[in-house]
Legacy VTK file of the C-alpha trace (Angstrom):
# vtk DataFile Version 3.0
C-alpha trace
ASCII
DATASET POLYDATA
POINTS 90 float
0.000 0.000 0.000
2.616 2.609 0.892
4.478 1.949 -2.361
1.346 2.665 -4.405
0.895 5.985 -2.621
4.554 7.041 -2.528
5.078 6.196 -6.203
1.983 8.204 -7.115
0.313 5.219 -8.760
-2.861 5.512 -6.660
-4.469 7.803 -4.104
-5.472 6.704 -0.608
-8.964 5.560 -1.526
-7.741 3.599 -4.553
-5.010 2.045 -2.430
-7.551 1.010 0.200
-9.688 -0.653 -2.478
-6.707 -2.439 -4.032
-5.549 -3.597 -0.599
-8.986 -4.960 0.256
-9.063 -7.056 -2.918
-5.507 -8.297 -2.308
-6.273 -9.253 1.298
-9.457 -11.065 0.246
-7.711 -13.068 -2.492
-4.744 -13.822 -0.230
-7.106 -15.087 2.474
-8.948 -17.322 0.013
-5.624 -18.736 -1.228
-4.594 -19.460 2.366
-7.882 -21.209 3.122
-7.608 -23.308 -0.051
-4.062 -24.298 0.898
-5.145 -25.290 4.407
-8.119 -27.224 3.025
-5.810 -29.160 0.680
-3.693 -30.151 3.691
-6.768 -31.615 5.372
-7.683 -28.714 7.646
-11.404 -28.539 8.401
-13.171 -25.361 9.435
-15.092 -25.246 12.694
-18.886 -25.361 12.232
-19.429 -21.680 13.135
-16.823 -20.391 10.689
-19.358 -19.927 7.891
-21.249 -17.343 9.945
-18.029 -15.650 10.987
-17.009 -15.453 7.325
-20.355 -13.951 6.337
-20.052 -11.395 9.146
-16.514 -10.480 8.076
-17.607 -10.016 4.452
-20.551 -7.838 5.510
-18.331 -5.726 7.771
-15.713 -5.366 5.053
-18.320 -4.307 2.515
-19.844 -1.810 4.927
-16.447 -0.385 5.879
-15.366 -0.104 2.256
-18.605 1.641 1.319
-18.295 4.141 4.142
-14.617 4.717 3.398
-15.197 5.261 -0.291
-18.234 7.534 -0.009
-18.201 9.292 3.346
-14.646 9.636 4.714
-12.710 12.715 3.537
-9.305 12.073 1.952
-7.446 13.756 4.839
-9.081 11.504 7.389
-8.396 8.492 5.154
-4.664 9.363 5.268
-4.715 9.331 9.072
-6.631 6.048 9.170
-4.172 4.431 6.764
-1.210 5.762 8.757
-2.718 4.365 11.962
-3.233 0.928 10.430
0.317 0.893 9.058
1.791 1.894 12.431
-0.198 -0.876 14.116
1.063 -3.385 11.531
4.673 -2.305 12.089
4.203 -2.595 15.847
2.789 -6.083 15.484
5.657 -7.051 13.190
8.288 -5.861 15.665
6.709 -7.070 18.899
5.311 -10.487 17.985
LINES 1 91
90 0 1 2 3 4 5 6 7 8 9 10 11 12 13 14 15 16 17 18 19 20 21 22 23 24 25 26 27 28 29 30 31 32 33 34 35 36 37 38 39 40 41 42 43 44 45 46 47 48 49 50 51 52 53 54 55 56 57 58 59 60 61 62 63 64 65 66 67 68 69 70 71 72 73 74 75 76 77 78 79 80 81 82 83 84 85 86 87 88 89
């Protein structure tokens, strides 16, 4: 995400949309890989997945239509700082 913004290839809202698609596809690939290894999902995971998709759709809609670009920059910066913290401390 930061590379897209710093290189000028996309603005914050476009980067958020691209990131959401990437994360979704990456998650599906991970689930397929785990399934091929014999991993079975817990019974309640279907409902959790539906809830996650609904929350992601709602968040993306609000972010794309209601959040000003300046606030989107701060939200993205906050998420990136949290990711760096998690990377360093876990």
